[in-house]
N, C-alpha and C positions, 0 to 999 in steps of 0.2 A: 639553526636550520631545522625545519620540521621534518619528521619522519616521512619518507616517501614509500609508496607501495613497492613491494619486491617485484622484480621482473620474472617472467616465466623461466628463464635460464640466465645464468650469470652473464653480465656484460663483460667484455674483455677490454682492459685498458693496456695500451702498449707503452712500456717504459724503455727509454733509450739510455744506456749506460756504457761505460768503457768496458769493464769486466766485473762480474759479480763475485769478487773476492772479498775478504774480510777487511773492510775499510769503513770510514765514517759514514759516507753517503750510502754505501751499500748496506751497512747495518741498519740504518734508518729505514731504508726501503723494505728490508726484510722484516723489521719490527712491525711496520704497517701491514705487510702482506700476511704475516702470521695472525694478526688480530682483526683484520678487516673481515666483514661478513662474506665469506667466499661462496656462499650460496647465491649471493647477489652480485659480487664483484670478483673477477679473476684478473690476475696480473700476467701478462706476457712480456717478454724481454727481447730487445735487440742489443746484443753485445758487440762492441766494435773491436772484435778480436776473434781468432779461430781457436784460441786456447780454451780448455775446459776450466771453469771457475769453481771456487770453493763452495759456492751456494747453489750450483747448477742442479745437483741431485735433489736438494731440498725443494727447490723451485718446482721441479718436475713432480715430486711427490705431492706437492700442494695443488697440482693441476695446471701449472704454468707451462707455457711453450717458450722455447728459446730459439732465436734466430741469430745468425752471425753475419755482420756486414764487414766490409774491408776497414782496416785501421786507417784513419785519415792521416796523411803525412804532408799535405799541402800540394805535393806534386801530382797526386791522384784525384784532384778536385773533380774533374769531369767524370771519372769512373765512379767516384763516391756518390756524386749527384745522380748518376745514371742508375746506380744500385737502388737508391731510394725511389726513384721514378718507377722502376720495375716492381719493387716491393709493393708500393701502394696500388699499382695497377692490378696486381695479383690479389692483394688482401684488403682492398678498400671496403668491401662489404662486411668484413669481420670486425672492423674497429670504427669507432666514432670519436675516440679520445686518444691522444698521444701525449705522454708525460715525459718531457725531455730533461735529463740530468747532466748531459754533456754540454758545456757552454760553448766550447770552441767551434763546434759544427752545428749548433742549434739553428743558426740562420739558414743552413742548407736543408736539414731534414724536416724542420718545422714548416719551412716554406713549401716543400713538396707535400707535406701532410695537408696543408691548407688547400693546395690545389686539388687534392683528392677529397676535400669536403670534411676533413676531420677537425675536431676541436683541439686546439694546441695549447699546451702548458709548458712554460719554462720554469726551471727550479734551480735557484742559486744556493749552493751548499758551502760557499766560501766567500771571503772578502779580501781585498788587497792582493798585491803581487810584489815580486821583487823587481829589480831593474834589468832583468835579463832580456835578451831578444825574444826568447820564448814567451815571456809574459807580455811583452809589447804586441806580439802577434796574436796572442789570446784576446787581448783587449780589442784589437782591430777586427778579428773574426767574429767575436761575440756581440759587438756593439749593435749590429742591425737587428738582433733578436727582439729588442725592445719595441720595434716597429712591426714585428711579425706575429708574435704569440698572442693568443686570445686572453690568456690569464698568466699570472706570475706568482710563483711562490719563492720564499727565501727563508733560510733557517734563522735569520736575525735581521733587524732593521739595517744594520751595517752591511750585511751581505746583499740585501735588496738594493740599497742606495748605490753601492759600489758597482753592481752589475747592471741595474736598470735605470738609475737616475731618479731625480725628484719627481718628474712628471708621472712616471709609472707608479712609484711608491705612494703617491698621494691620490691615486685613482681608485675606482671601485673594482678594478680588475687585478688587485694585488692583496696578498695576505702573507703574514709571517706564519709559517707552519712549523710548530715547535718540533725539535728533535726529541720526541718523546720516547720513553723506554718502558719496559715492563719492570716497574719498581720492585716487585716481589723477588726478582732474581738478584737484586743488588743490596738488599737489606743486610746491615752488619750482623754477623753471626760469629761470636767468639770461638765456637767449636770448629766452624769451617776455617777460620783464621789459623787455628792451631794445626789442623790437618794439613793445610797447604804449606805452612811454614815447615812442618815436619818432612813433608814430601820433597821440599826443596833444600832440606838440610840447613835451615836457618836456626841458629841458636836463639833462645829467648831474649838474650841481652843485645842481639844484633839489631841495628837500625836499618830498615829497608826503605830506600828511596825508590819510587817507581815512576815509570813513564810508559805511555801507550801511544804509538803513532808510527806511521810509515817513515822509513829512513829517507827523507827528502829534505831539501835545504830549508823549507819553511818551518819544519819542526825543530830545527836548531840543535841537533844532537851534539855538535861540536861544543857548543856552549854548555850543554848538560854535563859533558865530561869535565870541562873546566870547573864547573860548580862542584862536581863530585870530588875532584882532586882536592879542593879546598875543604870540603867536608871531612875527608879522610885525615887531614892534618889536625882536625879538632876531635874526631871520633874515629879511631882506627877500626872499631867494630861496626862498620857500615858496609852495606852492599847496595849495588844499583841494579834494579830489575828493569830491563828494557824489553818491552813486548812489541813485536811487529817485524816487518821486513820491508825491503825497498832497495832502490838502486844505490843508495849510499851506505848500505850496511857494512860492506867490506871496508870502506874508507873509515868508518867509525871504529870498527874492530882494530884496524891498523893504528888509528890515533890513540886508542886506549893502550895499546902496546907501547907506543912512544912515550906515553905519560906514566908508564909502569903501574897501571891500575887495573889491568885486565883480570887479575885474580879476584878482584872484588866485584866484577860485573857478570851478570847472568843475562845472556841473550837468549830469549825463549823462542824467537821466531813468531810466526802467526799462531795464535792459540784460539780454540773454540771456548775455552773456560776462563775468559777474561774476568767474568763476574767473581770467580773464585780467587783468581790471582790478586785482584784488588784487595781482598780481605787480608792478604798477607803483608801488605804495605803499611808503612807508618806515616809516610808523607808522599805527596805527588808533586813532581816538578814539571812545569809546562811553559818553557820560555819561547813560545812560537813567535815567528816574525810576523805572521798574519794568520787569521782564522775567520771562520764564519761564526758558528756556535758549536763547538766540539761536543759530540755526544759523549765522549769520554769524561768530560767535566760534569755532565748530568749524572752519569753512572757513578763516578767517584764521590760526588756530593751525596748521592743517595745512601752510599755506604758509610757516610760520616768521616771520610778520609780528608785530612787537611791538605790544602792545595796552595802552591806558590806558583802564580802564573805571571806572564809578562803583561805590560801595559798595552801591548798590541792585540791582545785578545779582547773581544767586545765585553763590556761590563754586563751586558745582557746574560752572560754566562753565569753570573753570580746569583744563585737561587737560594742560598742559605745565608743566615745572618753573620756567622763568624767562622766559616770554614775556609774562605778564600782570601789570600793575601796577594796583593798586586805589587810587583817589583818593576822598576824601570829597566827596560832592556839595555839601556846604556850604563847601568850600574855594574861595577866589577864583580867577578865571580865570588870574591870574598864576601861581599855584602849579601849576595844571593845565598851563599852557604850559611851565613849567620841566621838569615831569615828562615831557611829550611829547617835548621836545627831547633830554632825557637818554635816553629809551627808544629814540629814533630811531638811536642809535649801536649798537644790538644787531646782532650779526652775523646775517645772514640765511642760513638753511639749511632744508632739507626736514625737517618734523617729523611726517610721516604715520605713521611707525611708532609714535610715542607715542599718536596719536589712535586707531589701530587697537587698541593695547594697552588703551586706556581704554574700549573697547567701543563705539566710534562708527563702525564700518565698516558700510556699508549692507547688504552681503551677508549678514552674520550677523543683523542686525535684521530684514531682509525675510524671511529663512528662519524666524526665530522667529515672526513675525507670521503668515506663511502657515500654519504648523503650528497656531497658536492658532485661526485662523479655521476650519480644517478640523475641529479638535477640537470647537469649539462648534457647527459645522454638523451634525456627526454626532450630537450630543447632542439636537438638536431633534426 
């Protein structure tokens, strides 16, 4: 995309998200926001909650505005729709582009945005679902989006196909927008590794198995515990570092107690220094039931951390030649444990050059997106 002339003042792009806490999609948005040319493009946000989010202060420091709409629960369909009608009636002159990251209600807010004359973008950050009623309702609610949005982004081809179908993903109104990162923050550094391990009281001989993710069913923490219990049978000097928070955290803590492995597990909660914590790990385990293209896998590969992931994670996630090993999710925990221990022997070194070569450098992605926004803005 050719460079476009800068506007007299930044154009404002409205992003719609659940809550700007530290999660995969939210981290991606913030990576883009930090690196986009903010003299040309500004991000504003509608969060579907009244709670204050982890990134809210940084958003405001960067010049962004934050609005709060009602959390959609199905029963408040008409009130939710009315909120968006009122919002666009009040703010339609401030925005020409709306970038939607919530799939379940995209058909509602993108439809109202189009009525107000805005250019609408849908963005798929995940693929696949479980067999729950909640997942079925999500599919039903999000389906009409493919006939509403003007343009479609996805974090991977799998995420695009799952959300939008073949007709959209083969059109000229679709692009895989890589979950790019600032690779400089994740380069392997032995000194940082030693500092973090010391701060967490890890001995040099201890094997640290790591995982980053919200405590939700799709991340499969129960299976991680089963794998780790088998690892302890083979190597008692092992610890499990679990980074994140979520609705199932207490359940996982209770399960660890039932398995008598709690003393070997560190629950860090949500952390702002994930790039440093990754340095302390020896191997990363990722047995997700479904994924889009996890930014954590981009980050961990950048730092040269060996990874054992499930066959349900898109192979598009594999950006390095020899760091990622795929295990079948139906394999028993014993087999996973053997694979994890074997992969932990991999020599650690910086792999950022490979990640940049694969197209996952945030500077390039932010530049492309900024030019895309400007082009669409000038078309309206």
